[in-house]
C-alpha positions in Angstrom: 20.5 -20.4 69.6 19.0 -23.2 72.1 21.4 -26.5 71.9 20.0 -27.8 75.2 16.2 -27.7 75.1 16.4 -25.3 78.0 14.6 -22.3 76.5 17.3 -20.5 74.9 18.9 -19.6 78.1 22.1 -21.7 79.3 21.8 -24.0 82.2 21.9 -22.9 85.9 23.0 -24.2 89.2 20.0 -23.9 91.3 16.4 -23.6 90.1 13.8 -22.2 92.5 10.5 -22.8 92.5 7.8 -21.0 94.5 5.2 -23.4 93.6 6.8 -25.7 96.6 5.4 -23.3 99.1 1.6 -23.0 99.3 -0.2 -19.8 99.9 -2.1 -19.5 103.3 0.1 -20.9 105.6 -0.6 -19.0 108.6 -4.4 -20.1 107.9 -3.4 -23.6 107.9 -1.3 -23.2 111.2 -4.2 -21.7 113.0 -6.3 -24.6 111.9 -3.9 -27.0 113.3 -3.5 -24.9 116.3 -7.3 -25.4 116.7 -7.5 -29.1 116.5 -4.7 -29.3 119.1 -7.1 -26.8 121.3 -10.2 -29.0 120.6 -8.5 -32.3 121.6 -7.3 -30.5 124.7 -10.8 -29.7 125.7 -12.2 -33.0 125.0 -9.2 -34.5 127.6 -10.5 -31.8 130.0 -14.2 -32.5 129.1 -13.6 -36.5 129.4 -12.0 -35.8 132.5 -14.9 -34.1 134.1 -17.4 -36.4 133.2 -14.9 -39.0 134.7 -15.2 -37.0 137.9 -19.2 -36.7 137.9 -19.3 -40.5 137.5 -17.1 -41.5 140.1 -19.0 -41.5 143.9 -19.0 -38.6 145.9 -16.0 -39.8 148.5 -13.6 -40.0 145.9 -14.7 -36.9 144.1 -12.5 -34.5 146.3 -9.7 -36.3 145.9 -10.1 -35.9 142.2 -10.7 -32.2 141.9 -7.3 -31.0 142.8 -5.4 -32.7 140.3 -8.3 -32.3 138.0 -8.1 -28.6 138.2 -3.7 -28.7 137.8 -4.4 -30.8 134.5 -7.0 -28.6 133.6 -4.8 -25.2 134.1 -1.6 -27.0 132.6 -3.6 -28.4 129.6 -5.1 -24.5 129.4 -1.4 -23.1 129.2 -0.2 -26.0 126.8 -3.0 -25.1 124.6 -2.0 -21.3 124.8 1.7 -22.1 124.3 0.7 -24.3 121.1 -1.3 -21.9 119.1 1.6 -19.1 119.6 3.9 -21.5 118.1 1.6 -22.5 115.5 1.1 -18.8 114.5 4.9 -18.3 115.0 5.7 -20.9 112.4 2.9 -19.9 110.1 4.6 -16.2 109.7 8.0 -18.0 109.3 6.8 -19.9 106.7 5.0 -16.7 104.9 8.5 -14.9 105.3 10.2 -17.9 103.8 7.6 -17.8 100.7 7.6 -14.0 100.2 11.6 -14.7 100.6 11.4 -17.2 97.7 9.1 -15.8 95.4 11.5 -12.3 95.6 14.6 -14.7 95.0 12.7 -16.1 91.8 11.8 -13.1 90.7 15.4 -11.4 90.7 16.4 -14.5 89.2 13.8 -14.3 86.4 15.1 -10.9 86.1 18.7 -11.9 85.8 17.6 -14.0 83.1 16.0 -11.4 81.4 18.9 -9.0 81.7 21.3 -11.7 80.8 18.9 -12.6 77.3 19.3 -8.9 76.7 22.7 -8.2 76.9 23.4 -10.9 74.6 20.7 -10.2 71.9 22.2 -6.4 72.2 26.0 -7.1 72.4 28.0 -7.2 69.0 29.9 -10.1 70.8 28.0 -13.6 70.9 27.7 -16.2 73.8 28.4 -19.8 74.0 28.6 -22.6 76.3 30.3 -26.1 75.7 29.5 -29.5 77.9 32.3 -31.4 79.5 32.7 -33.1 76.1 33.4 -29.7 74.4 30.4 -29.9 72.3 28.1 -26.7 72.3 25.0 -26.8 74.4 24.1 -22.9 74.0 24.8 -20.1 71.3 23.2 -16.9 71.4 21.3 -15.2 68.3 23.8 -13.0 67.7 26.6 -15.6 66.1 23.7 -16.8 63.1 23.0 -13.1 62.5 26.6 -12.4 61.6 26.9 -15.5 59.4 23.0 -15.1 58.0 22.4 -18.8 58.9 23.2 -21.9 61.1 26.7 -21.6 62.5 27.0 -25.2 62.7 28.4 -26.2 59.0 31.2 -23.2 59.6 32.1 -23.8 63.7 31.2 -27.3 63.7 29.3 -29.2 66.5 32.1 -29.1 69.3 35.4 -26.6 70.4 37.9 -29.6 68.6 36.1 -28.5 65.3 37.6 -25.0 65.6 41.4 -26.4 64.6 40.4 -26.6 61.1 40.0 -23.0 60.9 42.8 -21.8 62.6 45.6 -20.5 59.8 48.4 -21.0 62.3 49.2 -24.5 63.3 51.2 -23.8 66.4 48.7 -21.5 67.9 45.9 -24.1 67.6 48.1 -26.6 69.2 49.2 -24.2 72.3 44.8 -23.4 72.7 43.8 -27.3 72.1 46.8 -27.8 75.1 44.6 -25.5 77.0 41.2 -26.9 75.7 42.0 -30.3 76.5 43.3 -29.4 80.3 40.4 -27.4 81.0 42.3 -24.1 81.2 41.0 -20.8 80.2 41.9 -19.5 77.3 41.8 -15.8 75.0 41.4 -14.6 71.7 41.5 -18.0 69.6 41.6 -16.8 66.2 39.9 -18.6 63.6 39.4 -17.7 59.7 36.9 -18.5 57.1 35.2 -17.5 53.9 31.5 -16.4 53.9 28.9 -17.4 50.7 30.1 -14.1 49.1 33.9 -15.3 49.1 35.3 -12.9 51.1 37.7 -13.6 54.4 36.3 -13.3 58.0 38.1 -13.3 61.2 36.4 -14.1 64.3 38.3 -14.1 67.7 37.1 -16.6 70.7 37.9 -16.5 74.3 36.3 -19.2 77.1 36.4 -19.6 80.9 35.9 -22.7 82.6 33.1 -23.8 84.8 32.4 -26.6 87.5 29.5 -28.6 89.0 28.5 -28.7 92.7 31.1 -31.3 93.0 34.4 -29.2 91.7 34.7 -30.9 88.3 35.0 -29.7 84.6 31.6 -29.1 83.9 32.3 -27.3 80.4 33.1 -23.8 79.4 31.6 -20.5 78.9 32.6 -18.1 76.3 32.6 -15.0 74.0 33.4 -14.5 70.6 33.8 -11.0 68.5 34.0 -10.7 64.8 37.7 -8.8 64.1 37.6 -9.1 60.4 38.1 -5.0 59.9 40.3 -4.8 62.9 42.3 -7.4 61.6 42.3 -6.3 57.9 43.1 -2.6 59.0 46.4 -4.0 60.9 47.3 -6.1 57.8 47.1 -2.9 55.6 48.8 -1.2 58.6 51.4 -3.8 58.6 52.0 -3.4 54.8 52.1 0.1 54.9 54.9 0.1 57.7 57.0 -2.6 55.3 56.5 0.0 52.6 57.5 2.9 54.3 60.6 0.8 56.1 61.6 -0.1 52.6 61.7 3.2 51.4 63.3 4.9 54.1 65.6 2.1 54.0 66.5 2.8 50.5 67.2 6.7 50.2 70.7 7.5 50.0 69.9 9.8 52.9 70.4 9.1 56.5 66.9 8.9 58.5 66.2 8.9 62.2 62.6 9.5 63.8 62.6 10.6 67.2 59.3 10.0 69.7 57.5 13.1 71.2 59.4 12.0 74.6 62.7 12.1 72.2 63.2 8.4 71.9 64.7 6.9 68.9 61.9 4.9 66.8 63.6 4.0 63.5 66.6 5.0 61.9 67.8 3.3 58.3 71.3 1.7 57.6 72.6 5.0 55.8 72.1 6.6 59.3 73.8 3.6 61.0 76.7 3.5 58.6 77.6 7.6 59.1 78.0 6.7 63.0 79.7 3.2 62.8 81.2 3.6 66.5 77.2 3.9 67.6 75.8 1.2 66.2 75.0 -0.9 69.6 73.1 2.4 71.0 71.2 3.3 67.5 68.4 0.9 68.7 64.6 2.0 69.1 63.6 2.9 72.7 67.1 4.7 73.3 67.0 8.4 74.3 68.8 11.0 72.0 70.7 12.6 75.2 71.8 8.8 75.7 73.1 9.2 72.2 74.7 12.3 72.4 76.7 11.1 75.6 77.8 7.8 74.0 79.0 9.7 70.7 81.2 12.3 73.0 82.3 9.4 75.3 83.5 7.7 71.8 85.3 10.8 70.6 83.2 12.6 69.0 84.1 15.5 71.5 87.4 16.1 73.0 87.6 18.1 76.5 87.0 17.8 80.4 83.4 16.5 81.7 82.4 19.9 82.1 82.8 20.8 78.6 81.8 18.0 77.5 78.3 18.4 79.6 78.1 21.7 77.8 78.6 20.5 74.5 75.9 17.8 74.9 73.1 20.6 76.4 74.1 22.9 73.7 73.5 19.7 71.0 70.2 19.2 72.6 69.1 22.6 72.3 70.0 22.8 68.6 68.1 19.4 68.4 65.0 20.5 70.2 64.8 24.1 68.2 65.1 22.5 65.1 67.6 25.3 63.8 69.1 26.0 60.6 70.8 23.1 58.6 74.4 22.7 59.8 77.5 20.9 57.9 79.9 18.6 59.7 82.4 15.6 59.2 81.4 12.4 61.3 83.0 10.0 62.3 82.9 7.6 59.3 85.3 10.6 57.6 82.4 11.9 55.1 80.8 15.2 55.2 76.9 15.5 56.1 74.6 18.4 55.9 72.3 17.8 59.0 69.0 19.2 59.3 66.2 18.3 62.2 62.2 18.8 61.5 59.4 18.8 64.0 56.7 15.9 63.0 52.9 16.7 63.4 52.8 14.5 66.4 55.3 15.9 68.2 58.5 14.1 67.1 61.5 14.9 65.5 63.3 13.8 62.2 66.6 14.1 61.9 68.0 13.8 58.3 72.0 13.4 57.2 72.7 14.8 53.7 76.1 13.2 52.3 77.5 16.3 50.8 81.2 14.8 50.3 81.5 15.3 46.9 79.8 18.9 47.4 82.9 19.7 49.8 85.2 18.0 47.5 84.2 20.1 44.6 84.2 23.4 46.3 87.7 22.4 47.4 88.5 21.8 43.7 86.8 25.1 42.6 88.4 27.1 45.2 92.0 26.0 44.3 90.8 26.7 40.4 89.9 30.2 41.6 93.2 31.0 43.3 94.8 29.5 40.6 92.6 31.3 37.9 93.1 34.4 40.2 97.1 33.9 40.3 96.9 33.6 36.5 94.9 36.9 35.8 97.6 38.9 38.2 100.5 37.4 36.6 98.7 38.5 32.8 98.3 41.9 34.3 101.4 42.4 35.5 102.9 41.1 32.4 100.9 43.5 30.1 101.6 46.3 32.6 105.3 45.5 31.5 104.3 45.0 27.7 102.9 48.6 27.9 105.7 50.3 29.5 108.6 48.5 26.7 106.0 49.5 23.9 105.4 53.2 25.2 109.5 53.6 25.9 110.3 52.1 22.3 112.2 54.8 20.0 110.4 53.7 17.3 106.9 54.2 16.4 104.5 51.3 17.1 100.9 51.4 15.5 97.8 48.7 16.1 95.6 49.4 13.4 92.7 47.4 12.2 92.5 48.6 8.7 89.8 50.9 9.6 91.5 53.3 12.9 94.5 52.9 14.9 93.9 51.5 18.4 97.1 51.9 19.7 99.9 54.1 19.1 102.9 55.0 21.0 104.5 58.4 21.8 106.9 57.8 19.2 104.7 57.2 16.7 102.5 59.8 17.2 105.6 62.1 17.5 106.4 60.8 13.7 102.9 61.6 12.9 102.8 64.9 14.6 99.8 64.2 16.4 101.2 64.8 20.1 101.2 62.0 22.8 100.5 58.3 22.4 96.9 58.4 23.3 95.9 61.0 20.5 96.2 58.3 17.9 93.9 56.0 19.4 90.4 56.0 17.2 92.1 57.9 14.2 90.6 57.1 10.6 93.9 56.5 8.4 92.2 56.1 5.1 90.5 59.7 5.7 93.4 60.8 6.7 94.7 59.7 3.3 92.0 61.0 1.3 92.6 64.5 2.6 96.3 64.3 2.0 95.5 63.9 -1.8 96.0 67.1 -4.2 
């Protein structure tokens, strides 16, 4: 977009014009050389005419100088012709070089124009007072109209489009000092009410005297990138909050086995490792700190073996293990590989489960003791009943369920086992006459 009357191109430091050199320079040089030769021959003819008109006695004295002068003039004429031809050739060479330079300049201008129109970025230029002198057509295409009502007439008008005041003040200081600046982010709303984000960068340029002459810069729309970044940050915050609120300890390691994230529940399980449980710490260093701070008791070699074994379990993602950690609570520790090559470690607090297991184990032990005591008591009771001298029968109004040896003997059945299952009602009916 031409804002300077320069035909849609930014101003150039040098503007060559091949029309300043006339074609046919060699012919003109030849004509000049021919004129000089004619002058020399005219002078030679005048000298000859003078010699003819002189008296005979003086003519002989004039012939030698006249001959020398003739030879000198002839040599001078030849030298002049050669110089003229060399000058003409040099002039033609200069004209060809100048034409080539202008053709290259025109091609460079065309390349710039093609790049400017084909690029997704737009290009712009400003004067020393920071007013725009050139804006490529890409920006009006992006905005669907004249950019002046949106971006203003000067770089200084961009402050109204920068959301963060401190950011604008930093860039304004660079602009007022004539320093380069990068990634100045401006935000605006288009005609449809949608938010659009643009990022602008610039480099200062100087005139022939080295004085600040303005800025030349680029701009690019970053709406999609910015919105995606905002969405990613939002999702990261949501995930962070979710992982921080769960009851399990959670820690994530990168593919190179460095800590990326761990929640407060995980940190609370290792209160003596709070200073090393920070992003970027290698898992091996965390293990070493844990061992040195009481996680393992033994000499250096045994500690090194313990670290190596723990690293192996960490990398192989073996079955979960139960352990009591430095906070005094029991945890079930499991490690899993992620799709990106990292490792997730989860701590599940099983302290209450362990307590219930201990309680259940105690109850089971007491129950077994009670059952054993009852069994022993029943055994002794049965012995007493069996050895009693009088008959003892357990009857449920239908049949005898138990009878000792004395009862069997009284009833004439035999051993005590013979009474079990006997229906007394049926036996009584058979005895009736």
